[in-house]
C-alpha positions as CSV (number, residue, x, y, z in Angstrom):
1,X,-66.7,7.2,-72.3
2,X,-64.8,5.4,-69.4
3,X,-62.8,7.2,-67.1
4,X,-60.4,4.3,-66.3
5,X,-56.8,4.1,-67.7
6,X,-56.5,0.5,-69.0
7,X,-52.7,0.5,-68.6
8,X,-52.6,0.9,-65.0
9,X,-56.3,0.3,-64.2
10,X,-56.7,3.6,-62.1
11,X,-59.0,6.6,-62.8
12,X,-57.4,8.8,-65.4
13,X,-57.4,11.8,-63.1
14,X,-55.1,9.7,-60.8
15,X,-53.1,7.9,-63.3
16,X,-49.8,6.9,-62.6
17,X,-48.6,6.3,-66.4
18,X,-48.0,10.1,-66.9
19,X,-45.0,9.5,-64.5
20,X,-43.8,6.4,-66.3
21,X,-41.0,6.2,-69.0
22,X,-39.9,3.3,-71.0
23,X,-36.9,1.4,-69.6
24,X,-35.7,-0.7,-72.6
25,X,-33.1,-2.8,-70.8
26,X,-33.0,-5.8,-73.2
27,X,-34.5,-8.2,-70.7
28,X,-38.1,-9.5,-71.2
29,X,-40.1,-9.5,-68.1
30,X,-43.2,-11.8,-67.7
31,X,-45.4,-11.0,-64.4
32,X,-47.4,-14.2,-63.4
33,X,-49.9,-12.3,-61.4
34,X,-52.3,-13.9,-58.9
35,X,-56.1,-13.2,-59.7
36,X,-56.4,-11.3,-56.4
37,X,-53.6,-9.1,-57.4
38,X,-55.0,-8.7,-60.8
39,X,-58.6,-7.8,-59.8
40,X,-58.3,-6.0,-56.5
41,X,-54.9,-4.7,-55.6
42,X,-54.9,-1.0,-56.3
43,X,-51.4,-0.6,-55.0
44,X,-49.8,-3.6,-56.8
45,X,-46.4,-2.6,-58.2
46,X,-46.4,-5.2,-61.0
47,X,-48.6,-3.2,-63.2
48,X,-46.4,-0.1,-62.5
49,X,-43.4,-2.3,-63.6
50,X,-45.3,-3.4,-66.7
51,X,-45.9,0.1,-68.0
52,X,-42.1,0.9,-67.8
53,X,-40.8,-2.3,-69.4
54,X,-41.4,-2.7,-73.0
55,X,-42.4,-6.0,-74.3
56,X,-43.2,-7.2,-70.7
57,X,-46.3,-9.2,-70.1
58,X,-49.0,-9.8,-67.4
59,X,-50.4,-13.4,-67.2
60,X,-53.1,-13.9,-64.6
61,X,-53.4,-17.3,-63.0
62,X,-52.3,-19.7,-60.2
63,X,-51.5,-22.8,-61.9
64,X,-49.4,-22.2,-65.0
65,X,-48.9,-25.7,-65.9
66,X,-51.2,-25.8,-68.9
67,X,-51.2,-22.0,-69.7
68,X,-50.8,-21.7,-73.4
69,X,-49.0,-18.4,-73.4
70,X,-46.4,-19.6,-70.7
71,X,-45.9,-22.8,-72.5
72,X,-45.0,-20.8,-75.9
73,X,-42.6,-18.6,-74.1
74,X,-40.7,-21.6,-72.5
75,X,-40.6,-23.4,-75.9
76,X,-39.3,-20.3,-77.7
77,X,-35.3,-21.0,-78.5
78,X,-34.6,-17.2,-78.6
79,X,-35.1,-17.1,-74.7
80,X,-33.3,-18.3,-71.8
81,X,-36.0,-18.4,-69.0
82,X,-35.4,-18.0,-65.5
83,X,-37.5,-17.4,-62.3
84,X,-37.0,-14.4,-60.2
85,X,-37.2,-15.9,-56.7
86,X,-35.2,-16.7,-53.8
87,X,-33.2,-19.9,-53.7
88,X,-30.5,-21.6,-51.5
89,X,-28.0,-21.3,-54.4
90,X,-29.4,-18.9,-56.9
91,X,-28.0,-17.6,-60.1
92,X,-26.9,-13.9,-60.0
93,X,-25.7,-11.5,-62.5
94,X,-22.2,-12.4,-61.6
95,X,-22.8,-16.4,-62.3
96,X,-20.7,-17.5,-65.1
97,X,-23.2,-19.9,-66.3
98,X,-25.6,-17.1,-66.9
99,X,-23.1,-15.2,-69.1
100,X,-22.5,-18.5,-70.9
101,X,-26.1,-19.2,-71.7
102,X,-26.6,-15.6,-73.0
103,X,-23.4,-15.5,-74.9
104,X,-25.1,-17.8,-77.6
105,X,-27.5,-14.8,-78.4
106,X,-30.6,-15.8,-76.3
107,X,-32.6,-13.1,-74.6
108,X,-32.9,-13.3,-70.8
109,X,-36.8,-14.0,-70.1
110,X,-37.5,-13.3,-66.4
111,X,-40.7,-14.8,-64.8
112,X,-41.7,-12.6,-61.9
113,X,-44.4,-14.1,-59.4
114,X,-46.6,-10.9,-58.4
115,X,-48.5,-11.8,-55.6
116,X,-48.3,-12.1,-51.7
117,X,-45.5,-14.3,-50.5
118,X,-48.0,-16.8,-49.2
119,X,-49.8,-16.9,-52.5
120,X,-46.5,-17.1,-54.4
121,X,-45.6,-20.2,-52.6
122,X,-48.7,-21.8,-53.8
123,X,-48.4,-20.6,-57.5
124,X,-44.9,-22.0,-57.5
125,X,-46.0,-25.4,-56.0
126,X,-48.8,-25.7,-58.5
127,X,-46.6,-24.8,-61.5
128,X,-43.6,-27.2,-61.9
129,X,-42.7,-25.7,-65.2
130,X,-42.0,-22.5,-63.4
131,X,-40.7,-24.0,-60.4
132,X,-37.9,-26.1,-62.2
133,X,-36.5,-23.1,-63.9
134,X,-33.2,-21.7,-62.7
135,X,-33.9,-19.4,-59.9
136,X,-32.2,-16.0,-60.2
137,X,-31.8,-13.5,-57.4
138,X,-29.6,-10.7,-56.4
139,X,-26.0,-10.7,-55.1
140,X,-26.4,-7.5,-53.3
141,X,-28.5,-6.7,-50.1
142,X,-31.5,-4.3,-50.5
143,X,-34.2,-2.8,-48.3
144,X,-37.6,-1.9,-49.5
145,X,-38.8,1.7,-49.6
146,X,-42.5,0.5,-49.4
147,X,-43.1,2.4,-46.3
148,X,-46.8,1.9,-46.1
149,X,-46.9,-1.9,-46.7
150,X,-44.9,-4.2,-44.5
151,X,-42.9,-6.9,-46.1
152,X,-42.7,-10.2,-44.3
153,X,-38.8,-10.2,-44.1
154,X,-36.5,-7.1,-44.1
155,X,-34.7,-8.5,-47.3
156,X,-38.1,-8.8,-49.1
157,X,-38.6,-5.9,-51.7
158,X,-41.7,-5.3,-54.1
159,X,-42.1,-6.4,-57.5
160,X,-41.1,-3.3,-59.1
161,X,-38.0,-3.0,-56.8
162,X,-37.1,-6.5,-57.7
163,X,-37.1,-5.6,-61.5
164,X,-35.1,-2.3,-60.7
165,X,-32.3,-4.2,-58.7
166,X,-32.1,-7.0,-61.1
167,X,-31.6,-4.6,-64.0
168,X,-29.2,-2.6,-62.1
169,X,-27.2,-5.8,-61.4
170,X,-27.2,-7.0,-64.8
171,X,-25.9,-3.7,-66.1
172,X,-22.8,-4.0,-63.7
173,X,-22.2,-7.4,-65.1
174,X,-22.4,-6.1,-68.6
175,X,-25.6,-8.3,-69.3
176,X,-28.0,-5.2,-69.7
177,X,-27.1,-1.9,-71.5
178,X,-25.4,0.3,-69.0
179,X,-26.5,3.3,-71.0
180,X,-30.1,2.5,-70.0
181,X,-31.5,4.5,-67.3
182,X,-33.7,2.2,-64.8
183,X,-34.7,5.1,-62.4
184,X,-38.2,5.6,-64.0
185,X,-39.2,2.3,-62.5
186,X,-38.3,3.7,-58.9
187,X,-39.6,7.2,-59.9
188,X,-43.1,6.0,-60.6
189,X,-43.0,3.6,-57.4
190,X,-42.1,6.6,-55.1
191,X,-44.8,8.8,-56.8
192,X,-47.5,6.0,-55.6
193,X,-45.8,5.7,-52.1
194,X,-46.3,9.4,-51.5
195,X,-49.8,9.6,-52.9
196,X,-51.1,6.5,-51.0
197,X,-49.8,7.9,-47.7
198,X,-51.3,11.5,-48.3
199,X,-54.5,10.0,-48.9
200,X,-54.3,7.6,-46.0
201,X,-53.5,10.6,-43.8
202,X,-56.6,12.6,-45.0
203,X,-59.0,9.7,-44.5
204,X,-57.7,9.3,-40.8
205,X,-58.2,13.1,-40.5
206,X,-61.5,12.9,-41.6
207,X,-61.0,15.0,-44.4
208,X,-61.8,12.3,-47.1
209,X,-64.2,9.3,-46.7
210,X,-62.8,5.8,-46.4
211,X,-63.5,4.4,-49.6
212,X,-62.5,0.9,-48.1
213,X,-64.8,0.4,-45.3
214,X,-63.6,-3.0,-44.6
215,X,-60.3,-2.0,-44.1
216,X,-59.2,-0.5,-40.6
217,X,-57.2,2.6,-40.9
218,X,-54.3,3.4,-38.6
219,X,-54.8,5.5,-35.5
220,X,-52.1,8.0,-36.3
221,X,-51.1,9.6,-39.7
222,X,-47.8,8.7,-41.2
223,X,-44.9,10.9,-42.1
224,X,-44.8,11.4,-45.9
225,X,-41.5,10.3,-47.0
226,X,-39.2,12.8,-49.1
227,X,-37.8,11.2,-52.2
228,X,-35.3,12.7,-54.7
229,X,-36.9,12.2,-58.2
230,X,-34.9,13.3,-61.0
231,X,-33.0,15.8,-58.9
232,X,-36.4,17.3,-57.6
233,X,-38.1,16.7,-54.1
234,X,-41.2,14.6,-54.9
235,X,-44.5,15.9,-53.9
236,X,-47.8,14.5,-55.2
237,X,-50.7,16.7,-56.2
238,X,-53.6,15.7,-54.0
239,X,-56.9,15.4,-55.6
240,X,-60.0,16.0,-53.7
241,X,-62.5,13.8,-55.7
242,X,-63.1,11.0,-53.4
243,X,-64.4,8.8,-56.6
244,X,-60.8,9.3,-57.9
245,X,-59.1,7.9,-54.9
246,X,-59.3,4.2,-55.5
């Protein structure tokens, strides 16, 4: 019997699904995931967002022009599709045209590029059916709490944070149900951050083997952040089995 969780693709003893809860916000999210992110990235937040968002989908690829599922979604008259991506003049939750489009009963369909920024640009360039969609972004300014992974710009946030902040802004504009609690998205994300930093510190101290020998470790341990999760200070349970730390 496999010890792999087929939802978050981590070992069951180190699975994040136990910390995830549904955030049924009434928005359909579709994660267009780069193959490298899909196959190799163990700290990718697209999967974490996916397990929290009912009806969300993950579609792997680079060029989505001929992708059958993407084509079906774009052709579905019950959706109003947008791309969550920066633009010079993006649509936001405050945009009158967004409320007008959704006032006809259409459901907001948000495509999210889940990849590095460099790969994201290529994916969009090769997928005009996605690139030509209205670009939606935030009206607020946010800073990522992704402390063990450096974003290219201060305003860049992770995939799961993007979903969280978009839902929050849609709630303030009356587009998403204000009674729905989006905090489970951030809770599971913070759980991952704490765990990853603790494991990295143990490898730096020589208490655990480096299971990724091609990756260079920092010379100094990092401070483990303290997050408030559900009113409690978040602390991870360190697992000593090196085979479970992938």
